[in-house]
N, CA, C and O atoms as CSV, one atom per row, in Angstrom:
chain,resi,resn,atom,element,x,y,z
A,1,UNK,N,N,20.373,-19.574,-9.449
A,1,UNK,CA,C,20.022,-20.087,-8.143
A,1,UNK,C,C,18.902,-19.228,-7.581
A,1,UNK,O,O,18.928,-18.005,-7.716
A,2,UNK,N,N,17.927,-19.854,-6.960
A,2,UNK,CA,C,16.796,-19.137,-6.375
A,2,UNK,C,C,17.130,-18.685,-4.964
A,2,UNK,O,O,17.638,-19.461,-4.154
A,3,UNK,N,N,16.841,-17.425,-4.679
A,3,UNK,CA,C,16.959,-16.891,-3.323
A,3,UNK,C,C,15.741,-16.017,-3.083
A,3,UNK,O,O,15.495,-15.059,-3.815
A,4,UNK,N,N,14.986,-16.355,-2.057
A,4,UNK,CA,C,13.747,-15.644,-1.746
A,4,UNK,C,C,13.985,-14.494,-0.772
A,4,UNK,O,O,13.357,-13.440,-0.873
A,5,UNK,N,N,14.896,-14.709,0.165
A,5,UNK,CA,C,15.124,-13.752,1.234
A,5,UNK,C,C,16.475,-14.059,1.864
A,5,UNK,O,O,16.971,-15.181,1.764
A,6,UNK,N,N,17.067,-13.070,2.506
A,6,UNK,CA,C,18.281,-13.345,3.284
A,6,UNK,C,C,17.915,-13.850,4.677
A,6,UNK,O,O,18.792,-14.272,5.430
A,7,UNK,N,N,16.649,-13.812,5.020
A,7,UNK,CA,C,16.152,-14.313,6.298
A,7,UNK,C,C,15.852,-15.809,6.149
A,7,UNK,O,O,14.886,-16.190,5.488
A,8,UNK,N,N,16.675,-16.641,6.757
A,8,UNK,CA,C,16.521,-18.086,6.593
A,8,UNK,C,C,15.212,-18.622,7.150
A,8,UNK,O,O,14.730,-19.653,6.682
A,9,UNK,N,N,14.625,-17.953,8.132
A,9,UNK,CA,C,13.321,-18.406,8.639
A,9,UNK,C,C,12.250,-18.261,7.557
A,9,UNK,O,O,11.416,-19.148,7.378
A,10,UNK,N,N,12.280,-17.148,6.846
A,10,UNK,CA,C,11.326,-16.936,5.761
A,10,UNK,C,C,11.604,-17.915,4.625
A,10,UNK,O,O,10.687,-18.532,4.082
A,11,UNK,N,N,12.867,-18.046,4.278
A,11,UNK,CA,C,13.231,-18.977,3.205
A,11,UNK,C,C,12.806,-20.397,3.536
A,11,UNK,O,O,12.303,-21.118,2.673
A,12,UNK,N,N,13.002,-20.790,4.755
A,12,UNK,CA,C,12.657,-22.150,5.180
A,12,UNK,C,C,11.145,-22.380,5.084
A,12,UNK,O,O,10.708,-23.472,4.720
A,13,UNK,N,N,10.353,-21.367,5.407
A,13,UNK,CA,C,8.901,-21.494,5.289
A,13,UNK,C,C,8.491,-21.665,3.829
A,13,UNK,O,O,7.642,-22.497,3.510
A,14,UNK,N,N,9.099,-20.872,2.945
A,14,UNK,CA,C,8.716,-20.900,1.542
A,14,UNK,C,C,9.249,-22.143,0.825
A,14,UNK,O,O,8.593,-22.689,-0.062
A,15,UNK,N,N,10.438,-22.578,1.218
A,15,UNK,CA,C,11.095,-23.704,0.558
A,15,UNK,C,C,11.587,-24.664,1.632
A,15,UNK,O,O,12.746,-24.618,2.044
A,16,UNK,N,N,10.711,-25.512,2.064
A,16,UNK,CA,C,10.925,-26.345,3.249
A,16,UNK,C,C,12.222,-27.147,3.201
A,16,UNK,O,O,12.926,-27.221,4.208
A,17,UNK,N,N,12.550,-27.736,2.086
A,17,UNK,CA,C,13.701,-28.644,2.012
A,17,UNK,C,C,14.932,-28.039,1.332
A,17,UNK,O,O,15.920,-28.735,1.099
A,18,UNK,N,N,14.871,-26.773,1.022
A,18,UNK,CA,C,15.974,-26.141,0.295
A,18,UNK,C,C,17.118,-25.750,1.226
A,18,UNK,O,O,16.941,-25.636,2.438
A,19,UNK,N,N,18.270,-25.552,0.645
A,19,UNK,CA,C,19.432,-25.078,1.395
A,19,UNK,C,C,19.163,-23.682,1.930
A,19,UNK,O,O,18.311,-22.962,1.410
A,20,UNK,N,N,19.889,-23.307,2.965
A,20,UNK,CA,C,19.717,-21.973,3.539
A,20,UNK,C,C,20.130,-20.905,2.529
A,20,UNK,O,O,20.889,-21.167,1.596
A,21,UNK,N,N,19.619,-19.712,2.737
A,21,UNK,CA,C,19.980,-18.594,1.865
A,21,UNK,C,C,21.484,-18.342,1.939
A,21,UNK,O,O,22.124,-18.063,0.925
A,22,UNK,N,N,22.035,-18.440,3.131
A,22,UNK,CA,C,23.472,-18.207,3.281
A,22,UNK,C,C,24.293,-19.226,2.500
A,22,UNK,O,O,25.314,-18.880,1.906
A,23,UNK,N,N,23.849,-20.481,2.501
A,23,UNK,CA,C,24.547,-21.519,1.727
A,23,UNK,C,C,24.479,-21.218,0.238
A,23,UNK,O,O,25.457,-21.404,-0.485
A,24,UNK,N,N,23.346,-20.762,-0.208
A,24,UNK,CA,C,23.190,-20.437,-1.628
A,24,UNK,C,C,24.045,-19.242,-2.016
A,24,UNK,O,O,24.676,-19.238,-3.074
A,25,UNK,N,N,24.066,-18.222,-1.154
A,25,UNK,CA,C,24.899,-17.055,-1.428
A,25,UNK,C,C,26.374,-17.445,-1.483
A,25,UNK,O,O,27.112,-16.963,-2.343
A,26,UNK,N,N,26.804,-18.309,-0.580
A,26,UNK,CA,C,28.193,-18.778,-0.595
A,26,UNK,C,C,28.496,-19.552,-1.871
A,26,UNK,O,O,29.573,-19.404,-2.448
A,27,UNK,N,N,27.555,-20.373,-2.310
A,27,UNK,CA,C,27.741,-21.139,-3.552
A,27,UNK,C,C,27.854,-20.190,-4.746
A,27,UNK,O,O,28.706,-20.381,-5.613
A,28,UNK,N,N,26.998,-19.171,-4.790
A,28,UNK,CA,C,27.075,-18.195,-5.880
A,28,UNK,C,C,28.436,-17.491,-5.888
A,28,UNK,O,O,29.033,-17.288,-6.945
A,29,UNK,N,N,28.907,-17.130,-4.720
A,29,UNK,CA,C,30.207,-16.456,-4.615
A,29,UNK,C,C,31.318,-17.351,-5.157
A,29,UNK,O,O,32.171,-16.896,-5.919
A,30,UNK,N,N,31.306,-18.620,-4.763
A,30,UNK,CA,C,32.337,-19.557,-5.237
A,30,UNK,C,C,32.280,-19.712,-6.757
A,30,UNK,O,O,33.314,-19.728,-7.425
A,31,UNK,N,N,31.077,-19.824,-7.292
A,31,UNK,CA,C,30.924,-19.968,-8.741
A,31,UNK,C,C,31.420,-18.725,-9.473
A,31,UNK,O,O,32.137,-18.825,-10.469
A,32,UNK,N,N,31.039,-17.568,-8.978
A,32,UNK,CA,C,31.488,-16.323,-9.603
A,32,UNK,C,C,32.992,-16.150,-9.476
A,32,UNK,O,O,33.650,-15.732,-10.428
A,33,UNK,N,N,33.544,-16.468,-8.307
A,33,UNK,CA,C,34.999,-16.370,-8.109
A,33,UNK,C,C,35.749,-17.319,-9.034
A,33,UNK,O,O,36.886,-17.043,-9.416
A,34,UNK,N,N,35.123,-18.433,-9.395
A,34,UNK,CA,C,35.745,-19.401,-10.302
A,34,UNK,C,C,35.580,-18.997,-11.768
A,34,UNK,O,O,36.062,-19.688,-12.665
A,35,UNK,N,N,34.893,-17.872,-12.005
A,35,UNK,CA,C,34.746,-17.374,-13.358
A,35,UNK,C,C,33.502,-17.851,-14.086
A,35,UNK,O,O,33.348,-17.596,-15.281
A,36,UNK,N,N,32.616,-18.539,-13.385
A,36,UNK,CA,C,31.370,-18.979,-14.010
A,36,UNK,C,C,30.331,-17.873,-13.921
A,36,UNK,O,O,30.198,-17.216,-12.889
A,37,UNK,N,N,29.611,-17.675,-14.989
A,37,UNK,CA,C,28.565,-16.657,-15.025
A,37,UNK,C,C,27.321,-17.218,-14.339
A,37,UNK,O,O,26.886,-18.324,-14.657
A,38,UNK,N,N,26.753,-16.471,-13.409
A,38,UNK,CA,C,25.575,-16.917,-12.665
A,38,UNK,C,C,24.453,-15.890,-12.804
A,38,UNK,O,O,24.675,-14.752,-13.218
A,39,UNK,N,N,23.262,-16.317,-12.452
A,39,UNK,CA,C,22.158,-15.393,-12.263
A,39,UNK,C,C,21.375,-15.888,-11.060
A,39,UNK,O,O,21.472,-17.053,-10.674
A,40,UNK,N,N,20.605,-14.994,-10.478
A,40,UNK,CA,C,19.782,-15.347,-9.327
A,40,UNK,C,C,18.330,-15.110,-9.681
A,40,UNK,O,O,17.968,-14.106,-10.295
A,41,UNK,N,N,17.507,-16.066,-9.274
A,41,UNK,CA,C,16.064,-15.967,-9.435
A,41,UNK,C,C,15.505,-15.537,-8.085
A,41,UNK,O,O,15.553,-16.303,-7.123
A,42,UNK,N,N,14.979,-14.327,-8.004
A,42,UNK,CA,C,14.357,-13.822,-6.782
A,42,UNK,C,C,12.876,-14.109,-6.924
A,42,UNK,O,O,12.135,-13.362,-7.562
A,43,UNK,N,N,12.470,-15.190,-6.326
A,43,UNK,CA,C,11.094,-15.596,-6.489
A,43,UNK,C,C,10.705,-16.612,-5.431
A,43,UNK,O,O,11.472,-17.525,-5.124
A,44,UNK,N,N,9.555,-16.457,-4.894
A,44,UNK,CA,C,8.660,-15.354,-5.205
A,44,UNK,C,C,9.103,-14.070,-4.512
A,44,UNK,O,O,9.702,-14.103,-3.437
A,45,UNK,N,N,8.802,-12.950,-5.140
A,45,UNK,CA,C,9.030,-11.642,-4.544
A,45,UNK,C,C,7.964,-11.479,-3.465
A,45,UNK,O,O,6.782,-11.321,-3.769
A,46,UNK,N,N,8.380,-11.517,-2.231
A,46,UNK,CA,C,7.431,-11.558,-1.122
A,46,UNK,C,C,6.773,-10.203,-0.881
A,46,UNK,O,O,7.460,-9.183,-0.825
A,47,UNK,N,N,5.456,-10.185,-0.739
A,47,UNK,CA,C,4.742,-8.928,-0.507
A,47,UNK,C,C,5.182,-8.204,0.761
A,47,UNK,O,O,5.014,-6.988,0.857
A,48,UNK,N,N,5.741,-8.920,1.735
A,48,UNK,CA,C,6.156,-8.246,2.969
A,48,UNK,C,C,7.285,-7.249,2.725
A,48,UNK,O,O,7.581,-6.432,3.597
A,49,UNK,N,N,7.921,-7.300,1.551
A,49,UNK,CA,C,8.921,-6.289,1.228
A,49,UNK,C,C,8.282,-4.911,1.120
A,49,UNK,O,O,8.983,-3.905,1.221
A,50,UNK,N,N,6.961,-4.839,0.915
A,50,UNK,CA,C,6.258,-3.549,0.940
A,50,UNK,C,C,6.352,-2.909,2.315
A,50,UNK,O,O,6.464,-1.688,2.427
A,51,UNK,N,N,6.308,-3.724,3.361
A,51,UNK,CA,C,6.398,-3.210,4.723
A,51,UNK,C,C,7.839,-2.986,5.169
A,51,UNK,O,O,8.105,-2.144,6.028
A,52,UNK,N,N,8.762,-3.739,4.585
A,52,UNK,CA,C,10.170,-3.680,4.988
A,52,UNK,C,C,11.064,-3.579,3.754
A,52,UNK,O,O,11.778,-4.526,3.425
A,53,UNK,N,N,11.026,-2.427,3.066
A,53,UNK,CA,C,11.819,-2.293,1.846
A,53,UNK,C,C,13.317,-2.477,2.084
A,53,UNK,O,O,14.050,-2.854,1.169
A,54,UNK,N,N,13.772,-2.214,3.307
A,54,UNK,CA,C,15.190,-2.396,3.605
A,54,UNK,C,C,15.610,-3.865,3.478
A,54,UNK,O,O,16.770,-4.158,3.191
A,55,UNK,N,N,14.664,-4.784,3.692
A,55,UNK,CA,C,14.978,-6.210,3.558
A,55,UNK,C,C,15.160,-6.606,2.090
A,55,UNK,O,O,15.967,-7.479,1.770
A,56,UNK,N,N,14.410,-5.963,1.214
A,56,UNK,CA,C,14.612,-6.225,-0.206
A,56,UNK,C,C,15.978,-5.686,-0.631
A,56,UNK,O,O,16.689,-6.318,-1.413
A,57,UNK,N,N,16.332,-4.528,-0.114
A,57,UNK,CA,C,17.657,-3.994,-0.436
A,57,UNK,C,C,18.754,-4.890,0.121
A,57,UNK,O,O,19.772,-5.090,-0.542
A,58,UNK,N,N,18.576,-5.432,1.315
A,58,UNK,CA,C,19.569,-6.372,1.867
A,58,UNK,C,C,19.746,-7.573,0.938
A,58,UNK,O,O,20.862,-8.044,0.719
A,59,UNK,N,N,18.635,-8.057,0.398
A,59,UNK,CA,C,18.683,-9.201,-0.511
A,59,UNK,C,C,19.459,-8.844,-1.781
A,59,UNK,O,O,20.340,-9.596,-2.199
A,60,UNK,N,N,19.144,-7.716,-2.386
A,60,UNK,CA,C,19.840,-7.298,-3.598
A,60,UNK,C,C,21.332,-7.107,-3.334
A,60,UNK,O,O,22.167,-7.526,-4.136
A,61,UNK,N,N,21.661,-6.477,-2.215
A,61,UNK,CA,C,23.074,-6.255,-1.883
A,61,UNK,C,C,23.794,-7.578,-1.662
A,61,UNK,O,O,24.904,-7.765,-2.158
A,62,UNK,N,N,23.181,-8.492,-0.930
A,62,UNK,CA,C,23.806,-9.791,-0.668
A,62,UNK,C,C,24.071,-10.544,-1.971
A,62,UNK,O,O,25.118,-11.171,-2.131
A,63,UNK,N,N,23.126,-10.478,-2.890
A,63,UNK,CA,C,23.310,-11.144,-4.181
A,63,UNK,C,C,24.434,-10.468,-4.958
A,63,UNK,O,O,25.283,-11.141,-5.543
A,64,UNK,N,N,24.438,-9.154,-4.963
A,64,UNK,CA,C,25.489,-8.416,-5.684
A,64,UNK,C,C,26.860,-8.707,-5.096
A,64,UNK,O,O,27.843,-8.797,-5.832
A,65,UNK,N,N,26.938,-8.855,-3.780
A,65,UNK,CA,C,28.216,-9.140,-3.119
A,65,UNK,C,C,28.804,-10.481,-3.542
A,65,UNK,O,O,29.995,-10.723,-3.346
A,66,UNK,N,N,27.981,-11.356,-4.121
A,66,UNK,CA,C,28.488,-12.642,-4.607
A,66,UNK,C,C,29.163,-12.504,-5.971
A,66,UNK,O,O,29.852,-13.419,-6.421
A,67,UNK,N,N,28.965,-11.370,-6.622
A,67,UNK,CA,C,29.496,-11.170,-7.964
A,67,UNK,C,C,28.470,-11.437,-9.054
A,67,UNK,O,O,28.763,-11.267,-10.238
A,68,UNK,N,N,27.288,-11.848,-8.672
A,68,UNK,CA,C,26.218,-12.095,-9.633
A,68,UNK,C,C,25.810,-10.779,-10.274
A,68,UNK,O,O,25.718,-9.751,-9.602
A,69,UNK,N,N,25.566,-10.818,-11.587
A,69,UNK,CA,C,25.248,-9.593,-12.321
A,69,UNK,C,C,23.856,-9.595,-12.941
A,69,UNK,O,O,23.383,-8.553,-13.394
A,70,UNK,N,N,23.195,-10.751,-12.969
A,70,UNK,CA,C,21.884,-10.829,-13.605
A,70,UNK,C,C,20.871,-11.462,-12.656
A,70,UNK,O,O,21.186,-12.388,-11.908
A,71,UNK,N,N,19.645,-10.939,-12.707
A,71,UNK,CA,C,18.580,-11.462,-11.860
A,71,UNK,C,C,17.289,-11.606,-12.661
A,71,UNK,O,O,17.031,-10.860,-13.606
A,72,UNK,N,N,16.501,-12.572,-12.259
A,72,UNK,CA,C,15.091,-12.686,-12.636
A,72,UNK,C,C,14.318,-12.370,-11.373
A,72,UNK,O,O,14.748,-12.751,-10.284
A,73,UNK,N,N,13.199,-11.690,-11.483
A,73,UNK,CA,C,12.366,-11.390,-10.322
A,73,UNK,C,C,10.932,-11.779,-10.660
A,73,UNK,O,O,10.422,-11.432,-11.725
A,74,UNK,N,N,10.283,-12.503,-9.746
A,74,UNK,CA,C,8.921,-12.983,-9.973
A,74,UNK,C,C,8.035,-12.639,-8.780
A,74,UNK,O,O,8.380,-12.920,-7.632
A,75,UNK,N,N,6.891,-12.028,-9.071
A,75,UNK,CA,C,5.909,-11.764,-8.019
A,75,UNK,C,C,5.360,-13.078,-7.468
A,75,UNK,O,O,5.391,-14.106,-8.144
A,76,UNK,N,N,4.864,-13.031,-6.250
A,76,UNK,CA,C,4.235,-14.196,-5.627
A,76,UNK,C,C,3.021,-14.609,-6.445
A,76,UNK,O,O,2.161,-13.789,-6.764
A,77,UNK,N,N,2.967,-15.857,-6.770
A,77,UNK,CA,C,1.849,-16.434,-7.518
A,77,UNK,C,C,0.729,-16.720,-6.517
A,77,UNK,O,O,0.880,-17.575,-5.645
A,78,UNK,N,N,-0.382,-16.015,-6.640
A,78,UNK,CA,C,-1.472,-16.168,-5.670
A,78,UNK,C,C,-2.606,-17.025,-6.231
A,78,UNK,O,O,-3.781,-16.728,-6.017
A,79,UNK,N,N,-2.253,-18.067,-6.934
A,79,UNK,CA,C,-3.267,-19.010,-7.417
A,79,UNK,C,C,-3.963,-19.625,-6.207
A,79,UNK,O,O,-3.388,-19.653,-5.119
A,80,UNK,N,N,-5.166,-20.110,-6.373
A,80,UNK,CA,C,-5.956,-20.604,-5.239
A,80,UNK,C,C,-5.236,-21.631,-4.352
A,80,UNK,O,O,-5.359,-21.567,-3.128
A,81,UNK,N,N,-4.499,-22.563,-4.933
A,81,UNK,CA,C,-3.839,-23.571,-4.098
A,81,UNK,C,C,-2.724,-22.973,-3.234
A,81,UNK,O,O,-2.440,-23.487,-2.152
A,82,UNK,N,N,-2.097,-21.904,-3.695
A,82,UNK,CA,C,-1.065,-21.237,-2.904
A,82,UNK,C,C,-1.720,-20.405,-1.809
A,82,UNK,O,O,-1.290,-20.432,-0.656
A,83,UNK,N,N,-2.746,-19.677,-2.170
A,83,UNK,CA,C,-3.477,-18.882,-1.190
A,83,UNK,C,C,-4.048,-19.766,-0.090
A,83,UNK,O,O,-4.044,-19.380,1.079
A,84,UNK,N,N,-4.536,-20.939,-0.449
A,84,UNK,CA,C,-5.075,-21.877,0.542
A,84,UNK,C,C,-4.004,-22.255,1.566
A,84,UNK,O,O,-4.305,-22.375,2.754
A,85,UNK,N,N,-2.784,-22.441,1.129
A,85,UNK,CA,C,-1.684,-22.779,2.041
A,85,UNK,C,C,-1.333,-21.608,2.962
A,85,UNK,O,O,-0.984,-21.804,4.126
A,86,UNK,N,N,-1.431,-20.398,2.428
A,86,UNK,CA,C,-1.044,-19.216,3.197
A,86,UNK,C,C,-2.130,-18.713,4.139
A,86,UNK,O,O,-1.814,-18.107,5.163
A,87,UNK,N,N,-3.400,-18.948,3.820
A,87,UNK,CA,C,-4.492,-18.358,4.599
A,87,UNK,C,C,-4.438,-18.649,6.100
A,87,UNK,O,O,-4.656,-17.721,6.879
A,88,UNK,N,N,-4.163,-19.867,6.556
A,88,UNK,CA,C,-4.116,-20.074,8.010
A,88,UNK,C,C,-3.064,-19.216,8.702
A,88,UNK,O,O,-3.258,-18.784,9.838
A,89,UNK,N,N,-1.971,-18.977,8.029
A,89,UNK,CA,C,-0.908,-18.151,8.610
A,89,UNK,C,C,-1.295,-16.683,8.548
A,89,UNK,O,O,-1.084,-15.937,9.504
A,90,UNK,N,N,-1.862,-16.272,7.420
A,90,UNK,CA,C,-2.219,-14.871,7.250
A,90,UNK,C,C,-3.351,-14.439,8.180
A,90,UNK,O,O,-3.441,-13.263,8.533
A,91,UNK,N,N,-4.214,-15.370,8.580
A,91,UNK,CA,C,-5.309,-15.028,9.501
A,91,UNK,C,C,-4.781,-14.508,10.831
A,91,UNK,O,O,-5.470,-13.760,11.525
A,92,UNK,N,N,-3.579,-14.895,11.183
A,92,UNK,CA,C,-2.972,-14.478,12.450
A,92,UNK,C,C,-2.309,-13.108,12.345
A,92,UNK,O,O,-1.903,-12.527,13.351
A,93,UNK,N,N,-2.205,-12.602,11.127
A,93,UNK,CA,C,-1.492,-11.353,10.898
A,93,UNK,C,C,-2.421,-10.150,10.971
A,93,UNK,O,O,-3.644,-10.287,11.011
A,94,UNK,N,N,-1.814,-8.968,10.989
A,94,UNK,CA,C,-2.583,-7.729,11.021
A,94,UNK,C,C,-3.319,-7.545,9.697
A,94,UNK,O,O,-3.008,-8.194,8.698
A,95,UNK,N,N,-4.281,-6.663,9.713
A,95,UNK,CA,C,-5.046,-6.372,8.499
A,95,UNK,C,C,-4.128,-5.818,7.408
A,95,UNK,O,O,-4.330,-6.086,6.223
A,96,UNK,N,N,-3.128,-5.049,7.812
A,96,UNK,CA,C,-2.182,-4.487,6.845
A,96,UNK,C,C,-1.455,-5.595,6.100
A,96,UNK,O,O,-1.366,-5.570,4.873
A,97,UNK,N,N,-0.938,-6.563,6.837
A,97,UNK,CA,C,-0.221,-7.678,6.212
A,97,UNK,C,C,-1.167,-8.487,5.346
A,97,UNK,O,O,-0.829,-8.848,4.218
A,98,UNK,N,N,-2.340,-8.771,5.864
A,98,UNK,CA,C,-3.329,-9.536,5.112
A,98,UNK,C,C,-3.655,-8.855,3.786
A,98,UNK,O,O,-3.712,-9.514,2.748
A,99,UNK,N,N,-3.870,-7.544,3.813
A,99,UNK,CA,C,-4.182,-6.806,2.592
A,99,UNK,C,C,-3.034,-6.828,1.593
A,99,UNK,O,O,-3.264,-6.883,0.385
A,100,UNK,N,N,-1.822,-6.785,2.078
A,100,UNK,CA,C,-0.658,-6.829,1.189
A,100,UNK,C,C,-0.627,-8.145,0.423
A,100,UNK,O,O,-0.291,-8.170,-0.761
A,101,UNK,N,N,-0.975,-9.231,1.092
A,101,UNK,CA,C,-0.942,-10.537,0.433
A,101,UNK,C,C,-2.159,-10.783,-0.455
A,101,UNK,O,O,-2.046,-11.425,-1.499
A,102,UNK,N,N,-3.299,-10.284,-0.053
A,102,UNK,CA,C,-4.523,-10.588,-0.786
A,102,UNK,C,C,-4.814,-9.638,-1.939
A,102,UNK,O,O,-5.573,-9.975,-2.848
A,103,UNK,N,N,-4.223,-8.473,-1.907
A,103,UNK,CA,C,-4.480,-7.484,-2.950
A,103,UNK,C,C,-3.184,-7.142,-3.644
A,103,UNK,O,O,-2.104,-7.258,-3.064
A,104,UNK,N,N,-3.295,-6.721,-4.881
A,104,UNK,CA,C,-2.112,-6.414,-5.674
A,104,UNK,C,C,-1.417,-5.184,-5.100
A,104,UNK,O,O,-1.947,-4.076,-5.170
A,105,UNK,N,N,-0.261,-5.378,-4.547
A,105,UNK,CA,C,0.583,-4.287,-4.086
A,105,UNK,C,C,1.861,-4.372,-4.900
A,105,UNK,O,O,2.558,-5.387,-4.894
A,106,UNK,N,N,2.139,-3.334,-5.569
A,106,UNK,CA,C,3.213,-3.376,-6.538
A,106,UNK,C,C,4.496,-2.786,-5.965
A,106,UNK,O,O,4.519,-1.645,-5.504
A,107,UNK,N,N,5.539,-3.563,-5.999
A,107,UNK,CA,C,6.849,-3.065,-5.586
A,107,UNK,C,C,7.797,-3.043,-6.788
A,107,UNK,O,O,9.019,-3.065,-6.649
A,108,UNK,N,N,7.189,-3.000,-7.956
A,108,UNK,CA,C,7.953,-3.007,-9.208
A,108,UNK,C,C,8.972,-1.868,-9.242
A,108,UNK,O,O,10.121,-2.086,-9.625
A,109,UNK,N,N,8.572,-0.660,-8.849
A,109,UNK,CA,C,9.493,0.475,-8.926
A,109,UNK,C,C,10.689,0.262,-8.002
A,109,UNK,O,O,11.809,0.634,-8.349
A,110,UNK,N,N,10.466,-0.329,-6.840
A,110,UNK,CA,C,11.573,-0.600,-5.918
A,110,UNK,C,C,12.543,-1.613,-6.536
A,110,UNK,O,O,13.759,-1.467,-6.412
A,111,UNK,N,N,12.010,-2.623,-7.191
A,111,UNK,CA,C,12.856,-3.615,-7.859
A,111,UNK,C,C,13.723,-2.933,-8.909
A,111,UNK,O,O,14.926,-3.183,-8.981
A,112,UNK,N,N,13.116,-2.074,-9.723
A,112,UNK,CA,C,13.868,-1.392,-10.772
A,112,UNK,C,C,14.932,-0.459,-10.189
A,112,UNK,O,O,16.050,-0.393,-10.701
A,113,UNK,N,N,14.588,0.253,-9.129
A,113,UNK,CA,C,15.558,1.146,-8.490
A,113,UNK,C,C,16.740,0.359,-7.940
A,113,UNK,O,O,17.892,0.755,-8.119
A,114,UNK,N,N,16.455,-0.755,-7.272
A,114,UNK,CA,C,17.534,-1.558,-6.699
A,114,UNK,C,C,18.359,-2.246,-7.779
A,114,UNK,O,O,19.576,-2.372,-7.646
A,115,UNK,N,N,17.709,-2.688,-8.838
A,115,UNK,CA,C,18.451,-3.301,-9.943
A,115,UNK,C,C,19.433,-2.289,-10.530
A,115,UNK,O,O,20.575,-2.625,-10.844
A,116,UNK,N,N,18.977,-1.059,-10.673
A,116,UNK,CA,C,19.858,-0.008,-11.183
A,116,UNK,C,C,20.960,0.325,-10.178
A,116,UNK,O,O,22.127,0.447,-10.551
A,117,UNK,N,N,20.594,0.471,-8.907
A,117,UNK,CA,C,21.568,0.818,-7.871
A,117,UNK,C,C,22.686,-0.211,-7.788
A,117,UNK,O,O,23.850,0.153,-7.622
A,118,UNK,N,N,22.347,-1.496,-7.902
A,118,UNK,CA,C,23.342,-2.561,-7.767
A,118,UNK,C,C,23.826,-3.089,-9.118
A,118,UNK,O,O,24.458,-4.142,-9.198
A,119,UNK,N,N,23.518,-2.340,-10.171
A,119,UNK,CA,C,23.994,-2.649,-11.525
A,119,UNK,C,C,23.658,-4.063,-11.987
A,119,UNK,O,O,24.487,-4.745,-12.589
A,120,UNK,N,N,22.438,-4.491,-11.698
A,120,UNK,CA,C,21.970,-5.787,-12.169
A,120,UNK,C,C,21.330,-5.648,-13.542
A,120,UNK,O,O,20.686,-4.646,-13.852
A,121,UNK,N,N,21.522,-6.669,-14.348
A,121,UNK,CA,C,20.715,-6.802,-15.547
A,121,UNK,C,C,19.455,-7.526,-15.105
A,121,UNK,O,O,19.529,-8.652,-14.613
A,122,UNK,N,N,18.308,-6.901,-15.272
A,122,UNK,CA,C,17.026,-7.504,-14.917
A,122,UNK,C,C,16.545,-8.285,-16.129
A,122,UNK,O,O,16.064,-7.707,-17.104
A,123,UNK,N,N,16.679,-9.589,-16.058
A,123,UNK,CA,C,16.287,-10.430,-17.187
A,123,UNK,C,C,14.805,-10.259,-17.466
A,123,UNK,O,O,14.007,-10.107,-16.541
A,124,UNK,N,N,14.450,-10.284,-18.693
A,124,UNK,CA,C,13.110,-10.026,-19.215
A,124,UNK,C,C,12.732,-8.556,-19.074
A,124,UNK,O,O,11.673,-8.146,-19.549
A,125,UNK,N,N,13.583,-7.753,-18.428
A,125,UNK,CA,C,13.342,-6.327,-18.283
A,125,UNK,C,C,12.217,-5.952,-17.337
A,125,UNK,O,O,11.870,-4.776,-17.220
A,126,UNK,N,N,11.651,-6.926,-16.668
A,126,UNK,CA,C,10.457,-6.689,-15.836
A,126,UNK,C,C,10.316,-7.829,-14.821
A,126,UNK,O,O,10.928,-8.886,-14.976
A,127,UNK,N,N,9.513,-7.605,-13.791
A,127,UNK,CA,C,9.192,-8.696,-12.881
A,127,UNK,C,C,8.148,-9.583,-13.537
A,127,UNK,O,O,7.275,-9.106,-14.263
A,128,UNK,N,N,8.245,-10.860,-13.277
A,128,UNK,CA,C,7.295,-11.831,-13.818
A,128,UNK,C,C,6.031,-11.768,-12.963
A,128,UNK,O,O,6.105,-11.822,-11.736
A,129,UNK,N,N,4.878,-11.654,-13.610
A,129,UNK,CA,C,3.609,-11.627,-12.887
A,129,UNK,C,C,2.743,-12.774,-13.342
A,129,UNK,O,O,2.860,-13.246,-14.473
A,130,UNK,N,N,1.866,-13.226,-12.454
A,130,UNK,CA,C,0.951,-14.323,-12.758
A,130,UNK,C,C,-0.488,-13.818,-12.689
A,130,UNK,O,O,-0.836,-12.994,-11.844
A,131,UNK,N,N,-1.293,-14.318,-13.577
A,131,UNK,CA,C,-2.720,-14.018,-13.510
A,131,UNK,C,C,-3.330,-14.920,-12.456
A,131,UNK,O,O,-2.853,-16.031,-12.224
A,132,UNK,N,N,-4.389,-14.438,-11.820
A,132,UNK,CA,C,-5.068,-15.260,-10.810
A,132,UNK,C,C,-5.875,-16.333,-11.477
A,132,UNK,O,O,-6.522,-17.131,-10.799
C-alpha cells in the first residue's frame, strides 16, 4: 500500500482521489493482524522531509505500528510534466523550499537510519531514484 505522508493534507494534494493516510494505515493494521504479509510503498519521498525530518520519522513509526515489516522508498520523480504541475505552488514558497524541490537534496541516510531503527526490510536495499 502506498503512503506518502501521515499528513492527510499533503497526501490529498499528491493523490487527489486516494483514501486518507489514516484509512490506509488502518487497513494495513487489519491485514497484518489477520496474518497477511504487507509492505508499504513510501513514494514519492517528499523533499520537504529535509526541512522536517521528524515528519519522516512519524511516517516510519506509523507504518511500523501497523505491523508492516517491509518498505519500498522512492524519491520524487522530477520529470518535466511533474515539475510543471508543482511550479505554480512552489513559486509561493521560500527560496529554501524551492531549492529543495528543484535541486537534488538527498535524505537517503535518514531513510536508512529510520529503516534500521524501526527494523524495516528496505526492499531493493536502496531508495528508488529517477533520472531527469
